[in-house]
N, C-alpha and C positions, 0 to 999 in steps of 0.2 A: 609641729607635727601636723598642722594643714597643708604644709609644703611638701612635705614628705609622701602624704596620702594622695597629693595633688599629680606628684612625681610618678608615684605606683600607679595611677589611674592613666595617666597620659601612658606610660609604657604598657601598658596591657593593651589600651586602645591602640595603641601603633604596632605592637605584635600581632593583635587581633587582624587589624587591616591588612599587615603583610601575607598572615598566613589566608586569608580569605581570597586576596588577589593572585596568591601562588594558586588557590586551588578552584578558581576561578577562571583559570585560562582556557580559550578556546582550543579546537584542534589549530588554527590556523598560527597561534602563536608558538604553538610547540615546534620545535627542532624534529626533522626527520632522522634516523638512525646514520651514521656514518656510510657514506657512498649511496644513498638513497636520495631522492628528490622529491618532493611532495608535489601534487597531481590533482589540481583542480579539475573537476568534473562539473561541466556546466549543467542548469537543471537536475541538480541530484542534492541529496542531503536529505535531513530531517524533515523538512516543510514539502518534500516530493514523494514522502513513503506512503503507505496504507495505512489507515487508522481505524478507528470504529465507526468512521462516518462516510470514509471514500476507500475505493480501492484505486490505487495510482501504481504509476509506472513510468519508467524513460525509457528513451532509445536514443543511440547514436548510430550514425551512418554517413559513410564519406563516398562521394561520386564526382565525378568531372562535370556532372549535369546536376544543376543545384535543384530542381524539381526533383530530379532523382533521389537527391542525397536527403530530403524531407520526405518523400514517400517512402523510402527504404527505413528511414528513422521511426516514422508512424506505425509501418509495420513490424517492425523489431518491437516497440511499446505495447502495441495492441498483443502481438502473441504472449508477450510477458505478463501482460494484464489479465488476459485471457486465461494463463495457468494458473496466475493466483486466485481468481474468481472459481476455476475449476476445483482446485483442491479446497477452498472454502464450503463452496456449495456441498463437495461431496462429504466432510466433515460435517455439515449439516443434516444432509441426507443421512447418513449413518447414525447419529446421535436420535434423530427423529424417527425414524423406522423402528428402533431399538426400544422407543419410548411409546409407540402406539401396540394395539393388540390387532393384529392381522396374522392371516392363517402362513402365508408365503411371504417371509420377510424379504428374501431374494429378488423374486420377482417384483414387488414393491419397489426396492432399491435400485432396480433396473431401469424401471419405468421412469422413475424421479430423476434418476441420471439422464437418460434418453433427452427427458424436458430439459433438464439444467443445461444441455449442449446447444439443443435451439435456444435457449433465453440468451445464453453467453454469445452465440454468435449473431443473435437479431441486436441487443444491447451495445454490442462492440463498436456498432454504426454511432452510437450516440455520445461517444466520448468526447471529452473537452481538453484540449491542449491548453494547458495551465502554464507552461515556461516554453520558449521557442528560442534558442540562438544560433546563430550561423557564423562559421568561422572559416576562413580561407586559410589552406594548409600551404607548407612551403612550397610543394610540388605543384599548386595551383588548384587542387581539389576544394570541393566544397564539402564542410562537414555540418552535418545539422546535429544538435543534442535539442531532445524535448522531452516533454515529461506531460502525461495525460491523467485524465482521472476520469470515473464513473461513481456516482452517488450509488451507496448501497442500497438504499430504499429502492432505488428504479429494480436493482437486481430482484430484491424481495418482490415488488410488485408484480414484477414481468413472470416472477414463478409462481406467486398467486393465481394469476391470470391463466396461467397455462395448465396448473394443476387442476382448478376449479372447472376447467373446458375437458377434462378427462372423465369420462364415465367412471372409472373403475377406480382411479385414485381418488376420487372426489366423496366416494362413500365413505373412508376413514380420513378424511383429511378436515385438521382441526388449524386453521389460521393461525389461531391464536399462538397455539404450541409451537406450530414452525416459526413462526414470528420469533419466540422467545429463544426457541433452539438457533434461528440465525443470529439473534442481536448477542447470544450468549458467544457466538462464534467470531463475530466482530469484535467483542470486547477482548476475546483471547488474543487475537490478532495484534490489538493493539497495545497490550501488556508485554507480548511476546518482541514487541520491537526494540524494546528498549534491553 
């Protein structure tokens, strides 16, 4: 009886291990459909995506000149990052303006959006490169892959600073409410990435 129970337990453990192994395979271990080849893009993947703490983006560029390749990849990544931040800030502003009691919501939203564009342009200069890879193509060109990030709280702080200096917006501005709305949007971005 003891041997049969031990055999049953061993079988269950082995079966569980096989199921766990097959369920936990990574994308690299899976095969591409017939006629397709898996392509690995450097400086990309889950660890290089925006989350509830960082705005992140990656860029790729190719050029016969190494410096131009890097400059273009950085420009591409910053443009993508600016788009992400703009969409997030727009959602924050829309939600925040709906939440406050002001007479002309449209005017307030436009003023906030104007400030957000200034902040985004200013803050993009402070991005940090978190991954950079350089390759040489078969035809001799340089290809730069890079990923950049910007801390979300830096955007929030810069927005707070700009709003606080605007006489009209400052009258009805509630930093804690704005911060909560911003954090909710950052949390939503984290949830939506999966």
